[in-house]
N, C-alpha and C positions, 0 to 999 in steps of 0.2 A: 504493499499499499504506500502511495506516495506521501511524503511528509508535507504538512501544511506549510503554505508560504509564510515566511517570517515578516512581520510588519517592520517598516523603516520609519523612524521618527521624522516628522516633518522638519524638525530643527536640523537633522543630519542632512537632508536634501538641500535645505537652505544654505547650510555651511558649504556644501559642495558646490552649489550654484554661485555663491559669492566668491568662492576661491577661483573660479574660472574667469571672473571679471576683474580680479586683482592683478594688475600688470607687474607687480613686484614678485609675484610667485613664479618661479622658473618652470619652463617647459623642458622637454628632453631635446637638447640641441642636436642638430645634424653634424656639427663641427664646421659648416660652410656658412659664412656670414650671409652670402646672397640667398641661400636657401632658407636660413633662419629668418631673414627679412620677409621673405614671401610667406613664411608660415607664422609670422608674428611671434618669433622667438623659438619655434620648434614644435614638437609634437605635444599636445596637451595631455595633462593628467585628467582622469575622469572621463575620457572619451575613447571611442574606437576609431582608429584611422586605418584606412585601407590604402596600400601602395600597389598599384597595378603597373605592369610593364612586361615587355617581352624579355626573353632570356638575354642576359648580358647588359641590361640597362642599368644595373647597380641598385636594384630595389633591396635585395638582401644586404648589400653593403651599407646602405643608408640605415637599415634597421640595426645593423651591428654598431654603427656610430651612436645611435640612440641608446642602445644598451650601455655602451661605454660611458656616455654622459651620465646615465642614471647611476652606474656603479661608482664613478669618480665623485659625483656631486653628493651622493649619500653613502658615507663610509660603512654603514651597516645595512643598506638596502639591498634587496634581492631582486632577481629577475628570473622569469620562467619562460622557456622556449619549448613550444609544441611543434615538434619536427615531424612532418607528414611525408617527407621525401627521403629521409635519411642522409641529407646533404649537409647538415650542420658540421661546420669545421671549427674545433676549438683553437686550432693554430691560427686561423684567420681572425677570430675574435680576439685572441691574444695579441696579434700584430696590430689590430686596430686600437686596442687599449694602449699599447706601447706608443703608437703614433700620437694618440691624444695626450698621454702623460708627458711626452716630449714637448708637445706644443704648449702645454700648461707651464712647464718648467721655464721655457723660453720667455713666456710672458711675465712670469714672476721675476725673472732676472731683469727684464726691462723696467718693471714697476719698482723694483728696488734701487734702480739707478746704477745697476752693475755695468761696468765698462767691459766691452767685448774683449776677451783674451783668447789668444790662439791656444787650442787644445790639441794635445798629441793624439795620435791615432790609437794608442793603447788606452788612453783615458776615455776616448769615445766608445771603444768596445766595452770597457768596464762599466760605463754609465748605461750603455744599452742592455748589458746583462742584468744590472740592477733593475732597470724598468721592466725587463721580462719577468723577473722574479716577482716584482710587485703586481704585474698583470696576472701572473699565474695564481697568486693569492686571491685576487679579485674574482677569478673563475670559480672559487669555492661558493660564491654567492649566486652562481648561475645554475639553475635547475633545468636540465634538458629532459623532455619526455618524448620518446619516440612512439608515435601512434600510427595506425594503419587504416583506420576508418572513423566514421562519425562517433561510434560508440567509444572508441578510444579517446577522441577529443573531449566528449562529455565527461568521461572518467578523469581526464587530465584537468579539465576545468574544475571539477569537483575537488580534486586534490589541491588545486590552487586556492579554492575557497576554504578548505581545511586549514591551509597555511595561514590565510588571513584571520581565521577565527583563533588559531593558536596564538597569533601575535596581538589578538584583541582589536584588530581593525574593524570587524564586522559588528562588534557589540558596543553599546553605549553611544553617548552623544559625541560627534566629531566637531570640535571647535574649528572656526575659520582659520585660525593660525596654526592648525595641526597638519595641514597639507604640506606637501614637499616644498622645502625652501632650499636647504643645503648650501654648498659652497659654489662660488662661481667657477665654471669650467671654461677654459679658454678655447676658442677655435683658431684656425690657421690664419684668419683674416681679421681678428678683433683689433680694434684700436686699443692702445694702452691707456688705462685709466687708473688713477690713484685713489684708493679708498680713504675717506676722511673719518671713518668710524674708528673709535679707540679699539685697541687690541683686545682688551677685556670684554668689550661689548660683542665683538665678532666671535670670541671664544664662547661667550654665554649663549649666543644664537646658535652655535654649532651644537652645544650640549643639549639644547632644548628641541633640536630638530628631530623628527621621527627617525628611529634607527631599528634595525633588526626586523624589517617588514618587507613584504612583497609589494613592489611598486610598479613593475612592468611586466607585461606578458606579450609574447610574440608568437603568432601562428604562421608557420612557413611550410607549406603553401596551402592556402584555403581552397584554391581552384583544383588542386590535386585530389582533395577529398571529394569534390563534386564529381569528377570524372570516375573516381573509384566507386562512389555510391551508385553510379549508373549500372553497375554490374548486377546481374539478376540475383545473385546470392544475397545481396545486401538489401534489396528493395522488395523482394518477393513477399517477405513477411509483413511489410508495411501496406501493401496494396489493399488488404482487407480493411485497414483503417480509413482509407480514403474512398473506397468504393461505396457509394450510396445510391439510392434510387435516382437521385438527381445527377449523379456523377459516376456512371457505370464504367467509364473508360479510363480509370486511374491508371497511369502508366509510370514507368521508371523515372522519367524526368520529373513528374509531379511529386513522387516519393522522395527523390533526391533533394528537391526544392524544399520539402517539408523538413527534411533532416537539417539542411542548412539553416533554415529559419529558426528551428528549435534550438540548435547549438549556439547561434549568435545571440539569441535572445537571453539565453542563460549567461553568456559571456558579457553581454551588455549590463545585466543586472549586477554581476560581480564587479564589473569595471566602475559603475556609478557608485555602488555602495562603498567600495574600498579605495576610491580615487586612484585607480590604476591607469597607467599609460599603456593602452593596448593597441598593438599593431598587427594588422593582418596582411600578409603578402598574397597578392592576387595575380592572375595571369591576364592575358588579353585575347580577344577574338578578332578575326578579320571582319571588315564590313562586307566582304564578298562571300562570307561563308555560305555554304548551301544549307537548305532547310534541314537536310538529314543530319548535318553535323552540328547544328547550333543547339544551345542548351534548351531553348524554348520551342524547338521544332519549327522555326521560321528563319527566312533569310534576312541578312542585314543589308542595308542600303547605304550608298554614300551619304545620304542625308542624316544617318545616324552618327556621323563623325563627331566626336566630342571635343577634339582639340581645337584650340584657336589658330593653330598653324595648318595651313591648307595642305602642306606636303605630308602631314602625319595622318596616317590611316589607322584603323583599328579602334578598339574601345575596351574598357575593363570587362573581364569575363564575369559570369554569373548573373548578368541581367539586372533589370531595374529593381526587382525585389530586394536583392542584396544591397543595393545602394540606399534603399530606404531604411535598412537595418543599421547602418553605420552612421557615424557622425561626420567624418571627413573622408572624401575620396580624392586620392592623388594618382595622377597618371604620369608615367615616365616614358619618354620617347626620345628619338634623336632627330636633329636637323643639321644641315650644313653649318659650319662655324662662320664662314665669311661669305661675301657675295661671290667671290671667285669659286669657292667650293660649291655654292649653289648652281653656278653656271656649269660646272663640271658634272654635278649630279643630274641636273634636269635640262641643261641647254646643249648637251652634246659635245662639250669640250672634253678633251682627254686630260688625264692627270689624276693624282691621288686625292680623293675627297676626305677632308678632315671634318669630323662631326663632333657635336657636343650633346650632352644629355639635358633634356628639358624636364623639369619638375613642374607640373601644373596642378593647381587645386581646382578640381572639377566641381566639388560640392563641399560646402561648409554648412552644417546645420544651423549655425548662427549667423551665416551670411557675411562674416567679416572678411574672410580670406578668399572667397570664391572669385576665381578669375586671376588670381595671383600666380606668378610663375618665376622661375629662376634657372639659369643655365650653369652647368658644372662639368668638369672633366675628372676622370679617375686617374690618379697619379700613383704609379708603382703598386697598383692593385689594392691600396688601402686608404689613400687620402682622397677627400673630396675637395676639389679646388674650383672656386667660383669663376665664371666667365662673364664679364660684363663690360 
């Protein structure tokens, strides 16, 4: 028998809503100033954000930078990764954390007025090893759950909910100042600013910030689950739930959609209640997909193009119902970097085309960021460098 729904205090919901409107409360940074500007600071806590893009667009790398931001900003905070493809790389996450720690150290040196001094190659290697050790320690606060179907996802979300209850996040009244604040995390393009706050005041704020709590969840890749759920062995048992006198033709697509809706609604409740930063990695579908291959059984047309860039085709997978379930929809695509590159790509000129990745906000439930975009390049496989 299912457990009854637990009530949420109105004051708790009010505190969460007020936290979202407080510009002083930090979001999870992408490490790229241009992208953070488009996102008004980064990925928000208390919301579900979907990042859609084709393979190689950098959507997983962007989520890893968000995880790194969370781990660095909150010294006792934890992150959970629900891996549906088995592609999670701890080495890559470690390298991203090392990159972010290095950027933070550089900014601290600049803020302290430290004069650049030539460092030997041996000292650089030693410093890098120390950062790797620190990054490896941070991985102790990352919980990776490998799942294979929607049942596994729901179980993983339930485990995350148990973690929140264990830390006391889900019980009692949540005050507006109890949401994540943490320390400032530098990105590669931040301007140097000097804090005028007394040292003891900043230390006190650090001590009173939330610690030892789950603050971030990532599902990579949500689209993979939908395709897996289309298989007969996962949806056959659900057809009886959807087949009614008014709907005798319940099919696998309908059952898969119901599974998707159910799991994201559970995740949305957990995200709102515990002020989590939840990121869902999604795929893309072509505008010219055939009716047979589409998720809803209908063909897509050019008029369905969602990007503001005419040269970008495709759209986030899983359809409109999925979009209604999330708070923010982000689309990653590529365009030629310069006018010369565009002429080579579309005008018939010969040459090597250099492209940049575009991050677009397709939907923002609160309407503040919708239509914003930023361009970036991936440097050495770990760094996000803005292009502007």
